[in-house]
N, C-alpha and C positions, 0 to 999 in steps of 0.2 A: 643299673640295678635292677628295674624291672624288667628289663630282658632277659636277665639270669632268671626271675622267678617264674617268666611265661613259658622257659625253656622247661625248668623243673617240673611245671604243670604237664605239659605236652610229654614228657619223658614218663613221668608217675601215668599218667593216663593210658599210655601206650602197653607199657609193663602190664599193668592190672587189667587192661581189657584182654589182653592173651592171656590171662589167668581166670577172668571172668567165667565164674558159674553160676553164682547167685550172692551178689554182694550183701543183699539183704541178711542172709544168713549167718554171714561173717561175724567173728569175734576177733577183734584187732586188738594187739598189745602195742604200743607206740613206745619205744624206748628212746631217752633221750630229745623229748619233744621239743625243748628249745622253746620258740616263739608261737609253736604250735602251726606252723606252716602245713605239715602234712596231717596234722589233726582236721584241718579243716578240708581237707582233700578227703579223706576217709568219710567226714560228715556227709559231703556233698554226694559220695556213693550210696550213702544210706545204710550202712553196716550194722549189724544188729546190735553189737555190744563194743564200746570203744574205751581203752583203757589208757591214759598217758603217764607216763613216770619221768620226771626230769627232778633235778635239784638244785639248778641254777637258780641264778634270781631273775633272768628273763622270763622263765615259766612259772616262777613262783608270783611275779608282779601281774602277768597276765591274767591268771586264773584267780588271783586275791585269795590266796591262801593265808 
């Protein structure tokens, strides 16, 4: 299972770095955030504004709404 997450991280970074202009000025909307896996990746990039939307119990329990 951990190997799958490492692959996801590598693919995400490769794709985002090809688009990289200035991630600090980006506003990101993450739809279907789930467990927050990609939310954490966006935070690591230091985006300007980050909004996650999800209605699943996994998302709601993670962020204590």
